[in-house]
C-alpha positions in Angstrom: 58.2 -63.6 -26.6 55.4 -63.4 -24.0 53.2 -61.7 -26.5 53.8 -64.4 -29.0 53.0 -67.1 -26.5 49.8 -65.3 -25.5 48.9 -65.0 -29.2 49.3 -68.7 -29.8 47.3 -69.5 -26.7 44.5 -67.4 -28.1 44.8 -69.1 -31.5 44.5 -72.5 -29.6 41.4 -71.3 -27.8 43.0 -71.3 -24.4 39.7 -70.1 -22.9 38.6 -73.7 -23.1 41.5 -74.9 -20.8 39.3 -74.7 -17.6 37.7 -78.0 -18.9 41.2 -79.6 -18.7 42.4 -78.0 -15.6 39.2 -78.4 -13.5 38.6 -82.0 -14.7 42.2 -82.8 -13.8 41.9 -81.1 -10.4 39.0 -83.2 -9.4 40.8 -86.5 -9.9 44.1 -85.1 -8.8 42.7 -84.2 -5.4 40.9 -87.5 -5.1 44.2 -89.4 -5.9 46.1 -87.1 -3.6 43.7 -87.9 -0.7 44.5 -91.6 -1.4 48.3 -91.2 -1.4 48.9 -90.5 -5.1 52.2 -89.2 -6.5 52.1 -85.4 -6.8 54.8 -84.9 -9.5 53.2 -87.5 -11.8 49.8 -85.8 -11.4 51.2 -82.3 -12.3 53.1 -83.7 -15.3 49.9 -85.4 -16.5 48.1 -82.0 -16.4 50.7 -80.3 -18.5 50.6 -83.2 -21.1 46.9 -83.2 -21.3 46.7 -79.4 -21.6 49.2 -79.4 -24.5 47.2 -82.2 -26.2 44.0 -80.2 -25.7 45.4 -77.1 -27.3 46.9 -79.1 -30.2 43.5 -80.6 -30.7 41.8 -77.2 -30.8 44.2 -76.1 -33.5 43.8 -79.3 -35.5 40.0 -78.7 -35.3 40.5 -75.2 -36.8 42.8 -76.5 -39.5 40.3 -79.1 -40.7 37.3 -76.7 -40.4 39.2 -74.0 -42.5 39.9 -76.6 -45.2 36.2 -77.3 -45.4 35.1 -73.7 -45.3 37.6 -72.5 -47.9 36.2 -74.8 -50.6 33.2 -72.6 -51.0 33.1 -68.8 -50.6 29.4 -69.0 -49.5 30.3 -71.3 -46.6 33.1 -68.9 -45.5 30.7 -65.9 -45.6 28.1 -67.7 -43.6 30.4 -69.0 -40.8 30.3 -67.1 -37.5 33.0 -64.5 -37.0 34.7 -66.7 -34.4 35.2 -69.7 -36.7 38.9 -70.0 -37.7 39.2 -66.3 -37.1 43.0 -66.2 -36.9 43.4 -67.9 -40.2 40.7 -65.9 -41.9 42.1 -62.5 -40.9 45.6 -63.4 -42.1 47.2 -63.4 -38.6 48.6 -66.9 -39.3 49.0 -69.2 -42.3 48.1 -72.9 -42.5 51.8 -73.7 -42.5 52.2 -71.8 -39.2 49.2 -73.7 -37.8 50.7 -77.1 -38.8 54.0 -76.3 -37.2 52.4 -75.3 -33.9 50.2 -78.4 -33.9 53.4 -80.4 -34.3 55.1 -78.5 -31.5 52.3 -78.9 -29.0 51.8 -82.6 -29.9 55.5 -83.5 -29.6 55.7 -81.7 -26.2 52.6 -83.7 -25.0 54.1 -87.0 -26.3 57.4 -86.3 -24.6 55.7 -85.9 -21.2 53.8 -89.1 -21.9 57.0 -90.9 -22.6 58.5 -89.6 -19.3 55.5 -90.8 -17.4 55.7 -94.2 -19.0 59.1 -94.7 -17.4 57.8 -93.5 -14.0 54.4 -95.3 -13.9 54.3 -98.2 -16.3 53.1 -99.5 -19.6 49.5 -98.3 -19.1 50.7 -94.8 -19.9 51.6 -95.9 -23.4 48.1 -97.1 -24.2 46.4 -94.1 -22.6 48.7 -91.7 -24.4 48.3 -93.4 -27.8 44.5 -93.6 -27.6 44.2 -90.0 -26.3 46.6 -88.6 -28.9 44.8 -90.2 -31.8 41.3 -89.1 -30.6 42.5 -85.6 -29.9 44.1 -85.0 -33.3 41.2 -86.7 -35.2 38.4 -85.0 -33.1 37.5 -82.7 -36.0 37.0 -85.7 -38.3 34.6 -87.3 -35.8 32.7 -84.0 -35.3 31.9 -84.1 -39.0 29.8 -87.2 -38.4 28.1 -86.2 -35.2 30.4 -87.9 -32.8 32.2 -84.9 -31.1 30.3 -85.4 -27.9 31.4 -89.1 -27.8 35.0 -88.2 -28.3 35.0 -85.4 -25.7 33.3 -87.8 -23.3 36.1 -90.3 -23.7 38.9 -87.8 -23.7 37.9 -85.7 -20.7 36.1 -88.5 -18.9 37.5 -92.0 -18.4 40.7 -91.5 -20.4 41.8 -88.4 -18.4 40.5 -89.5 -15.0 41.8 -93.0 -15.2 45.0 -91.8 -16.8 45.7 -89.3 -14.0 44.8 -91.9 -11.4 47.0 -94.4 -13.0 50.1 -92.2 -13.1 49.5 -91.2 -9.5 48.5 -94.6 -8.1 49.6 -97.2 -10.8 46.1 -98.7 -10.8 42.6 -98.2 -12.2 39.4 -97.5 -10.1 35.7 -98.0 -10.5 35.0 -95.0 -8.3 37.2 -92.8 -10.5 35.3 -94.1 -13.6 31.9 -93.0 -12.1 33.4 -89.7 -11.0 34.7 -89.1 -14.6 31.2 -89.6 -16.0 29.8 -87.0 -13.6 32.4 -84.3 -14.4 32.6 -85.0 -18.2 28.8 -84.6 -18.6 29.3 -80.9 -17.8 32.3 -80.8 -20.2 30.1 -82.3 -22.9 27.4 -79.8 -22.1 29.9 -77.0 -22.7 30.9 -78.5 -26.0 27.3 -79.1 -26.9 26.4 -75.4 -26.3 29.3 -74.5 -28.5 28.0 -76.6 -31.4 24.5 -75.2 -30.9 25.9 -71.7 -31.2 27.6 -72.8 -34.4 24.5 -74.6 -35.7 23.8 -72.3 -38.7 27.4 -72.2 -40.0 27.8 -75.9 -39.4 24.6 -76.6 -41.4 25.9 -74.4 -44.3 29.2 -76.3 -44.3 27.4 -79.6 -44.2 29.0 -80.7 -40.9 27.0 -83.5 -39.3 27.3 -82.4 -35.6 24.8 -84.0 -33.2 22.8 -80.7 -33.2 22.7 -80.7 -37.0 21.5 -84.3 -37.1 18.7 -83.5 -34.8 18.0 -80.6 -37.2 15.8 -78.6 -34.8 17.4 -76.1 -32.4 14.6 -76.3 -29.8 14.7 -80.1 -29.8 18.5 -80.1 -29.7 18.4 -77.9 -26.6 16.5 -80.6 -24.7 19.5 -82.9 -25.0 21.5 -80.3 -22.9 19.2 -81.1 -20.0 19.8 -84.8 -20.5 23.6 -84.3 -20.2 23.3 -82.2 -17.1 20.8 -84.6 -15.4 23.2 -87.5 -16.1 26.0 -85.5 -14.5 24.1 -84.9 -11.3 23.0 -88.6 -11.1 26.6 -89.8 -11.6 28.1 -87.6 -8.9 25.5 -88.8 -6.4 26.3 -92.4 -7.3 30.0 -91.6 -6.7 29.0 -90.2 -3.3 27.2 -93.4 -2.4 30.1 -95.6 -3.6 32.6 -93.6 -1.5 30.3 -92.7 1.3 31.0 -89.1 0.6 27.6 -87.4 0.5 29.2 -84.0 0.6 29.2 -84.2 -3.2 25.5 -83.4 -3.0 26.8 -79.8 -2.7 27.1 -79.9 -6.5 23.3 -79.4 -6.8 24.1 -75.7 -5.9 25.0 -75.3 -9.6 21.4 -76.1 -10.7 20.4 -72.4 -11.0 23.5 -71.9 -13.3 22.4 -74.8 -15.4 18.9 -73.4 -15.7 20.4 -70.0 -16.7 22.5 -71.6 -19.5 19.4 -73.3 -20.8 17.4 -70.1 -20.8 20.2 -68.1 -22.4 20.6 -70.7 -25.2 16.9 -70.6 -25.8 17.0 -66.8 -26.0 20.0 -67.1 -28.4 18.0 -69.4 -30.7 15.2 -66.8 -30.9 17.6 -63.8 -31.2 21.3 -64.3 -31.6 22.0 -60.6 -31.3 20.5 -59.9 -27.9 22.5 -57.6 -25.6 23.8 -59.5 -22.5 22.7 -58.1 -19.1 25.9 -58.9 -17.2 25.7 -59.6 -13.5 28.5 -60.5 -11.1 27.4 -64.2 -11.1 28.1 -64.3 -14.9 31.8 -63.8 -14.3 34.5 -64.6 -15.5 34.2 -63.3 -19.0 37.6 -63.5 -20.7 38.9 -60.5 -22.7 35.4 -59.1 -22.6 36.3 -55.6 -24.0 38.0 -57.2 -27.0 35.1 -59.6 -27.5 32.7 -56.6 -27.5 34.9 -54.8 -30.0 34.6 -57.7 -32.3 30.8 -57.8 -32.1 30.8 -61.4 -30.8 29.7 -60.7 -27.2 26.3 -62.5 -27.5 28.0 -65.7 -28.8 30.7 -65.7 -26.2 28.4 -64.6 -23.3 26.3 -67.8 -23.7 29.5 -69.9 -24.3 31.2 -68.6 -21.2 28.1 -69.3 -19.1 28.3 -73.0 -20.2 32.0 -73.1 -19.4 31.5 -71.4 -16.0 28.8 -74.0 -15.1 31.4 -76.7 -15.7 33.9 -74.8 -13.6 31.6 -74.4 -10.6 30.5 -78.0 -10.7 34.1 -79.2 -10.7 35.1 -76.9 -7.9 32.3 -78.1 -5.7 33.4 -81.7 -6.4 36.9 -80.7 -5.3 35.6 -79.0 -2.1 33.5 -82.1 -1.3 36.5 -84.4 -1.7 38.8 -82.2 0.3 36.3 -81.8 3.2 35.6 -85.6 3.4 37.6 -87.5 6.0 
């Protein structure tokens, strides 16, 4: 049973869950410091995490449908793309069933929170659910960053704040922009890593629309810069200048930029792993699959988001 759960978590790309958990933790701690309801906040995390995993699987389902139309597109796709479907580990029927299971579980939690917190939960759940399950469709037209920005930014932050405090907040909105810029950066690096296969399959991601890897990489700097500006604005609004601690992540951001630039020039370089590159999930299995370069860069973008969020949490906790 446990092995089966772990298997489906891998299929649902659970390695991306730190985006959900860390984003939630930032607003949860902020709400908690302001007298928010703990149980509602924890339930919100479970619901959002389930929706996130359902969205990941829906993304693979749609991508596989596109790739399977043409053998050339399937051959050119990176090994990580829809890997569990392509290797026969699961069928499309299995995938549809699990998308339904995760989605129904998330909606059940949303319904429970509605009775505990109010009608605002219905609107937040409905909008979030639709955007999550249709994310792959939006990514085909270059709007994936916009959808992720809404889902993991204002919708999640204001949603968690609402179920914990039964209100909305301008400060929370600004905080959500700060954190979500690093989530968007993680997604953006992922789409840059998928650039060649996405071009072959005619996906119109933002990177593909820019149509130049080096120019596309510059946008990563814009996202990161916007995140630092927003968190400092939040600090001014709340008189919590401890959030300036987040600039300690700047070397990690520069490292991600340099790694992505190196990947553009040589997508088979051998990673030189240092302690500050950790964590690297299931690294031995990744190396065995021959996808260590791809995941090394991806994990560094994810880790940047993790450290930024953790420093936000520390700053909020220390402020009195």
